C-alpha positions in Angstrom: 15.3 14.8 -16.8 12.7 16.0 -19.3 11.1 12.6 -19.8 7.3 12.7 -19.2 5.8 10.3 -16.7 2.2 9.2 -16.3 -0.1 7.7 -13.8 -1.1 4.4 -15.4 -3.8 3.5 -12.8 -4.8 4.2 -9.2 -6.7 2.5 -6.4 -8.5 3.9 -3.3 -9.7 2.0 -0.3 -11.8 3.8 2.3 -15.3 4.0 3.7 -15.8 0.2 3.1 -15.3 0.7 -0.7 -12.5 -0.2 -3.1 -12.2 1.9 -6.3 -10.0 1.4 -9.3 -9.5 4.4 -11.6 -12.6 6.0 -10.0 -14.9 3.0 -10.6 -16.1 1.2 -7.4 -15.2 -2.5 -7.8 -16.1 -3.6 -4.3 -18.2 -2.3 -1.4 -19.5 -3.7 1.8 -22.0 -1.6 3.8 -22.8 -4.4 6.2 -19.9 -4.0 8.5 -18.0 -1.1 10.1 -15.1 -3.3 11.3 -12.0 -2.9 9.2 -10.8 -6.5 9.6 -14.2 -7.9 8.5 -14.2 -5.6 5.5 -10.7 -6.3 4.3 -11.1 -10.1 4.7 -14.4 -10.2 2.8 -12.9 -7.9 0.1 -9.9 -10.2 -0.2 -12.1 -13.2 -0.7 -14.3 -11.5 -3.2 -11.3 -11.0 -5.5 -10.5 -14.7 -5.2 -6.9 -14.0 -4.2 -4.9 -17.1 -3.3 -2.2 -15.9 -0.8 -2.8 -17.6 2.6 -0.1 -15.4 4.3 -2.5 -12.5 3.9 -4.4 -13.6 7.1 -1.2 -13.5 9.2 -0.5 -9.8 8.3 -1.2 -6.9 10.5 -3.9 -4.3 9.5 -1.5 -1.9 7.7 0.0 -4.7 5.6 -3.5 -6.1 4.8 -4.5 -2.7 3.6 -1.4 -2.0 1.5 -1.3 -5.5 0.1 -4.9 -5.5 -1.1 -4.6 -2.0 -2.7 -1.4 -3.2 -4.4 -3.0 -6.4 -5.5 -5.9 -4.5 -7.2 -3.3 -2.5 -9.2 -0.6 -5.0 -9.9 -2.8 -8.0 -10.7 -4.0 -6.1 -13.7 -0.5 -5.5 -15.0 0.0 -9.2 -15.9 3.2 -9.2 -13.8 5.2 -12.5 -14.0 5.7 -13.5 -10.3 8.2 -16.1 -11.3 10.9 -13.6 -12.2 12.3 -10.4 -10.8 10.3 -7.2 -11.6 11.7 -3.7 -11.8 9.0 -1.8 -9.8 10.0 0.5 -7.0 7.7 1.1 -4.0 7.3 4.5 -2.2 4.7 4.5 0.5 3.8 7.0 3.2 1.4 7.5 6.1 0.9 9.4 9.4 0.7 6.7 12.0 3.6 4.5 11.0 3.0 1.1 12.5 1.5 2.5 15.7 -1.5 0.1 15.8 0.8 -2.9 15.9 3.3 -1.2 18.2 0.5 -0.8 20.8 -0.4 -4.5 20.5 3.2 -5.4 20.9 3.5 -3.2 24.0 0.4 -4.8 25.5 1.8 -8.3 25.0 5.0 -7.2 26.8 3.0 -5.9 29.8 0.8 -9.0 29.9 1.9 -10.8 33.1 0.5 -14.1 31.9 2.4 -13.9 28.6 6.1 -14.9 29.2 7.1 -14.3 25.6 5.8 -11.4 23.4 4.4 -12.8 20.1 7.0 -12.8 17.3 4.1 -12.7 14.8 3.2 -9.3 16.2 6.7 -8.0 16.7 7.7 -8.6 13.0 5.1 -5.9 12.0 6.4 -3.1 14.3 8.0 -1.3 11.3 5.8 0.3 8.6 8.0 -0.8 5.7 7.2 -4.5 6.5 4.1 -4.0 4.3 6.4 -3.2 1.4 8.2 -6.4 2.1 5.0 -8.4 1.9 4.2 -6.9 -1.5 7.8 -7.3 -2.8 7.7 -11.0 -1.9 4.5 -11.6 -3.7 5.5 -9.9 -6.9 9.3 -10.5 -6.7 10.2 -6.8 -6.6 13.9 -6.1 -5.9 13.9 -2.4 -6.8 14.3 0.6 -4.5 11.7 1.1 -1.7 11.0 3.6 1.0 8.4 4.4 3.6 8.0 8.0 4.7 6.0 9.4 7.6 4.2 12.8 7.1 1.6 14.7 9.0 -0.6 14.5 6.0 -0.6 13.3 2.4 2.5 14.9 0.7 1.9 14.8 -3.0 4.9 17.0 -3.8 7.5 14.9 -2.0 6.1 11.7 -3.6 6.2 13.3 -7.0 9.8 14.4 -6.8 11.1 11.2 -5.2 9.3 9.1 -7.8 10.7 11.2 -10.7 14.2 10.8 -9.3 13.9 7.0 -9.2 12.6 6.9 -12.8 15.0 9.4 -14.3 18.0 7.7 -12.8 16.8 4.3 -14.1 16.5 2.9 -10.6 13.1 1.5 -11.5 11.0 1.1 -14.6 7.8 1.9 -12.7 6.9 3.1 -9.2 4.1 2.1 -7.0 3.5 4.9 -4.6 1.0 6.6 -2.4 -0.6 6.7 1.1 -1.6 3.8 3.4 -2.9 4.9 6.7 -4.2 2.6 9.4 -4.6 3.4 13.1 -6.9 0.6 14.3 -10.2 2.3 13.5 -9.7 4.7 10.6 -8.1 3.5 7.4 -7.3 4.8 4.0 -5.2 3.7 1.0 -4.5 5.7 -2.1 -1.9 4.0 -4.4 -1.0 4.8 -8.0 1.4 3.3 -10.5 3.7 5.7 -12.3 5.4 4.9 -15.6 6.3 6.3 -19.1 2.9 5.0 -20.2 -0.6 6.3 -19.4 -3.0 9.1 -20.0 -2.9 11.0 -16.6 0.0 13.4 -16.3 2.2 12.7 -13.3 2.0 16.1 -11.7 1.3 17.4 -8.2 -2.0 18.8 -9.3 -3.2 15.5 -10.8 -2.0 13.5 -7.8 -3.9 15.8 -5.4 -7.0 15.7 -7.6 -7.0 11.9 -7.7 -6.4 11.7 -4.0 -9.4 13.9 -3.3 -11.7 12.0 -5.7 
């Protein structure tokens, strides 16, 4: 329980910018539309994962933030990887829930879209990431009124100290149709940033 853990790297996506370890690696000031921004960002990184375009907004946001972090870890996607995922937000999957409800109420639509319905749970975004990187470790998605650094800290430490995961990808992915924000960080026994509540809050507010 006295093992020290560190934040290896962290990514933020907000205000039409993507930052990795405080350095802006992509920005687009030509559009205010989230879907336009996230698609052009995806293409700029030359990611080859066609299923991305079928995802809902929350999953696109979480997937791209995770891709920025995990693609630099040289993870072998041909074998199982021991990385847990712990995400959180405020709106759950509300944006997709609304679209699903609208499709049900549409009198001209006899069958609600299964492609929309499948994303009416927030943890589906975790599933998308797990499929891409073959992650079979623990995963959880929590709903809080605001970013809860202390809970994420303690939950992550518990996973690592009980050997349920070698590393943990955790943070905040909020999308409500208009406003969006992702703050993800990778916790492990390696790194230079101490895994503490103070450091997590400091990085989140960067």
